[in-house]
C-alpha positions in Angstrom: 72.3 102.8 103.2 71.2 101.1 99.9 73.0 98.0 98.7 75.0 98.3 95.5 75.9 95.2 93.6 79.6 95.0 92.7 81.9 92.3 91.4 84.3 90.7 93.9 87.4 92.2 92.2 86.6 95.8 91.6 88.9 98.5 90.1 88.8 101.9 91.7 87.1 103.2 88.5 84.4 100.6 88.8 84.0 101.4 92.5 83.6 105.1 91.7 81.0 104.2 89.1 79.1 102.3 91.8 79.4 105.2 94.2 78.0 107.6 91.6 74.7 105.7 91.9 74.3 106.7 95.6 71.8 109.4 96.5 73.4 112.5 98.1 72.8 111.6 101.8 74.2 108.1 101.3 77.1 109.5 99.3 77.9 111.9 102.2 77.8 109.1 104.7 80.0 106.9 102.5 82.5 109.8 102.1 82.6 110.3 105.9 83.4 106.6 106.3 86.1 106.6 103.6 87.7 109.7 105.2 87.6 108.0 108.6 89.2 104.9 107.1 91.9 107.1 105.5 92.5 108.9 108.8 92.9 105.6 110.7 95.4 104.4 108.1 97.4 107.7 108.1 97.2 108.4 111.8 99.7 105.8 113.0 102.3 107.0 110.5 101.7 110.7 111.4 101.7 110.0 115.1 104.9 108.1 114.8 106.6 110.7 112.6 105.3 113.5 114.8 106.6 111.8 118.0 110.0 111.3 116.4 110.2 115.0 115.3 109.1 116.2 118.7 111.8 114.0 120.3 114.4 115.5 118.0 113.1 119.1 118.5 113.2 118.7 122.3 116.7 117.2 122.3 118.8 120.1 123.5 122.5 120.9 123.3 124.6 118.1 124.8 125.5 118.8 128.4 129.3 118.7 127.7 129.0 121.3 124.9 126.6 123.6 126.9 128.7 123.4 130.1 132.0 124.2 128.3 130.3 127.0 126.3 129.0 128.5 129.5 132.4 128.2 131.2 134.1 130.0 128.3 131.4 132.6 128.0 131.8 133.4 131.7 135.6 133.6 131.4 135.2 135.9 128.4 133.3 138.4 130.6 136.0 138.3 133.3 139.1 138.3 131.1 140.5 138.0 127.6 140.4 134.5 126.4 143.6 132.8 125.2 143.9 131.9 121.5 143.1 128.2 122.4 140.0 129.2 124.4 138.8 131.6 121.6 139.2 128.8 119.1 137.4 126.3 121.3 134.6 128.9 121.9 134.3 129.5 118.2 134.0 125.7 117.5 131.4 125.4 120.3 129.3 128.2 118.8 129.5 126.5 115.4 128.4 123.2 117.0 125.5 124.9 118.8 124.4 126.7 115.7 124.4 123.5 113.7 122.3 121.7 116.3 119.9 124.6 116.5 119.6 124.7 112.7 118.8 121.0 112.7 116.1 121.6 115.4 114.6 124.3 113.2 114.5 121.9 110.3 112.7 119.3 112.4 110.3 122.1 113.6 109.6 123.0 109.9 108.8 119.4 109.1 106.4 119.2 112.1 104.8 122.5 111.1 104.3 121.2 107.5 102.6 118.1 108.9 100.2 120.3 110.8 99.8 122.8 107.9 101.2 125.7 110.0 104.1 128.1 109.8 107.2 127.5 111.9 106.3 130.5 114.0 102.8 129.2 114.7 104.2 125.8 115.6 106.8 127.3 117.9 104.1 129.4 119.6 101.8 126.3 119.9 104.6 124.3 121.5 105.9 127.2 123.5 109.4 126.9 122.0 111.9 129.6 122.1 115.5 129.3 120.9 118.0 130.7 123.4 120.5 133.3 122.3 123.8 131.4 122.9 126.2 133.7 121.2 
């Protein structure tokens, strides 16, 4: 790669002016190196953000909510629920729907990071959302 003379303190415009002097093969090599540099700087942020989103996506319904929901659902198939039980089941369904909606939001953010649709991301991660209600 040829040597280009630049000042010690160079603005991005001056740097671009210097890069314009490069022959095409050297420009392509320079560009590859700049893109690699960018990837190294962005990767830790993306990896951290991706890991955080995956953790949130994979956090399921809290056990106490799921267990009670399952109990009330089972009771509902065997007998008519009391008013208190119906109210509790309704509240549990709302909580579960809120949690699942938040998971979908996290999934959408992850899909956006990867430039994919939510459905593509779900397929790639083998994610299905259960039908609770």
